[in-house]
C-alpha positions in Angstrom: 13.1 -12.4 19.5 13.1 -8.7 18.6 10.9 -6.7 20.8 9.1 -5.0 17.9 8.2 -8.4 16.4 7.2 -9.8 19.7 4.9 -6.9 20.4 3.4 -7.4 16.9 2.6 -11.1 17.7 1.2 -10.2 21.1 -1.1 -7.6 19.6 -2.6 -10.5 17.6 -2.8 -13.2 20.3 -1.6 -13.9 23.7 1.4 -16.3 23.6 3.1 -18.5 26.2 6.8 -18.3 26.8 7.1 -21.7 25.2 5.2 -20.5 22.1 7.4 -17.4 21.8 10.5 -19.6 22.0 9.1 -21.9 19.3 8.4 -19.0 17.0 11.9 -17.5 17.7 13.5 -20.8 16.8 12.2 -20.5 13.2 13.4 -16.9 12.7 16.6 -15.0 12.4 17.4 -11.3 12.2 19.6 -10.4 9.3 21.1 -7.2 7.7 20.8 -6.7 4.0 22.5 -4.1 1.8 20.6 -1.6 -0.4 19.9 -3.3 -3.7 19.8 -6.9 -2.3 17.3 -9.0 -4.2 15.4 -11.1 -1.7 13.3 -12.9 -4.3 13.5 -13.1 -8.1 10.8 -13.7 -10.7 10.5 -17.5 -11.2 12.1 -18.3 -7.8 10.3 -20.5 -5.3 11.0 -19.5 -1.7 9.3 -20.2 1.6 11.0 -17.2 3.3 8.8 -14.5 4.9 10.2 -11.2 6.2 9.3 -8.7 8.9 10.8 -5.2 8.4 12.5 -3.9 11.5 14.4 -1.1 9.6 14.4 -0.1 6.0 12.1 -0.4 2.9 11.6 -3.4 0.7 9.9 -3.0 -2.7 7.9 -5.4 -4.7 8.2 -4.9 -8.5 7.3 -6.7 -11.7 9.2 -6.6 -15.0 6.8 -5.7 -17.8 8.4 -5.5 -21.3 11.7 -4.7 -19.6 10.3 -1.9 -17.4 9.9 -2.1 -13.7 6.4 -1.7 -12.3 6.2 -1.1 -8.6 3.6 -3.3 -6.8 4.2 -2.3 -3.2 6.5 -0.9 -0.6 7.0 -2.5 2.8 8.2 -0.4 5.7 9.0 -0.9 9.3 6.5 -3.1 11.1 5.2 -4.8 7.9 5.3 -8.3 6.7 6.9 -9.0 3.3 5.9 -12.3 1.6 5.2 -13.7 -1.8 1.7 -15.2 -1.4 2.2 -17.5 -4.4 5.3 -18.9 -2.8 4.0 -19.2 0.7 0.5 -20.5 0.1 1.0 -22.5 -3.1 4.7 -23.1 -3.5 4.4 -21.6 -7.0 7.2 -19.6 -8.7 7.2 -15.9 -8.0 5.9 -13.5 -10.6 7.7 -10.5 -9.1 10.9 -9.4 -7.4 11.5 -8.2 -3.8 14.4 -5.8 -3.4 15.8 -3.8 -0.5 15.4 -0.1 -1.3 17.8 0.8 1.5 20.0 -1.0 4.0 17.5 -3.2 5.8 17.2 -5.1 9.0 14.7 -7.9 8.5 13.5 -10.8 10.6 13.6 -13.8 8.2 11.3 -16.7 8.8 10.7 -19.9 6.9 7.0 -20.6 6.5 7.7 -24.4 6.1 9.4 -24.5 9.5 6.1 -23.2 11.0 4.0 -26.1 9.8 5.4 -28.7 12.4 4.9 -26.1 15.2 1.1 -25.9 14.5 0.8 -29.5 15.6 2.6 -28.9 18.8 1.2 -25.4 19.4 -2.3 -25.1 17.9 -2.4 -21.4 19.1 0.4 -20.6 16.6 -1.8 -21.8 13.7 -4.4 -19.2 14.9 -1.7 -16.5 15.0 -0.5 -17.5 11.5 -4.1 -17.4 10.1 -4.7 -14.0 11.7 -1.4 -12.7 10.3 -2.2 -14.0 6.8 -5.7 -12.6 7.0 -4.4 -9.1 7.9 -1.8 -9.3 5.0 -4.5 -10.3 2.5 -6.8 -7.6 3.8 -4.1 -4.9 3.4 -3.3 -6.2 -0.1 -7.0 -6.1 -1.1 -7.4 -2.5 0.2 -4.4 -1.5 -1.9 -5.7 -3.3 -5.0 -9.1 -1.6 -4.6 -7.5 1.8 -4.3 -5.5 1.2 -7.4 -8.6 0.3 -9.3 -11.0 2.9 -7.9 -8.9 5.9 -7.0 -7.5 8.5 -9.4 -3.6 8.8 -9.3 -3.9 12.0 -7.3 -6.0 10.2 -4.7 -3.5 7.3 -4.6 -0.7 9.9 -4.1 -2.6 11.6 -1.3 -3.3 8.3 0.5 0.4 7.3 0.3 1.3 10.7 1.6 -1.1 10.4 4.5 -0.2 6.7 5.3 3.6 7.1 4.9 4.7 10.7 4.7 8.4 10.0 5.2 8.5 7.6 2.2 8.9 10.6 -0.1 12.3 11.3 1.5 13.3 7.6 1.3 12.2 6.5 -2.2 13.1 8.0 -5.6 10.2 9.9 -7.2 10.2 7.7 -10.3 9.5 4.7 -8.1 6.6 6.5 -6.3 5.3 7.5 -9.8 5.4 3.8 -10.8 3.7 2.8 -7.6 0.7 5.2 -8.1 0.6 4.3 -11.8 1.8 7.5 -13.5 4.9 8.8 -15.3 7.4 10.8 -13.2 6.3 13.9 -15.2 2.6 13.3 -14.3 3.7 12.9 -10.6 5.5 16.2 -10.8 2.3 17.8 -12.2 0.2 16.3 -9.4 2.6 17.6 -6.8 2.7 21.0 -8.4 -1.1 21.3 -8.5 -1.4 20.2 -4.9 1.2 22.7 -3.8 -0.6 25.5 -5.7 -3.9 24.5 -4.2 -2.5 24.8 -0.7 
């Protein structure tokens, strides 16, 4: 198992060597090229991903236009909650924004492990809770914060994303046009 992923699991809960081996048996590390679609709208998949290197974006097609829902960077889980929790078709796409190294796991393979290793169900529950909390925080920010504030929060949380993602995608993520993003950046530059 990749050390970064192992440390992530161990930060949540202590695990025995046997539990680590069981988790490892359900996952594989895989390289993906930039532009690879991991999940399409309408697809049902039980795959979950952990980003070791690269950026994955979640987007929706609305009247033919892409609307960015989220970006997932190193050390983050990428999953479609409709797929994983309900087995429902996805309403979004997941795409590699760069060449990516991802740990790929199958959530269905985890189910039998919970019976043999009850501690792993606790780890899974804690992971899902953390993912849901992160998503809830992002949703609240999108509803409550002005675009400038969403931009500043993104800049504070992930300053290097601005060198890794095209500006039009960042504009979509914070809910403005590329021209509005340019004005926000210009006003902030003049203010400083």
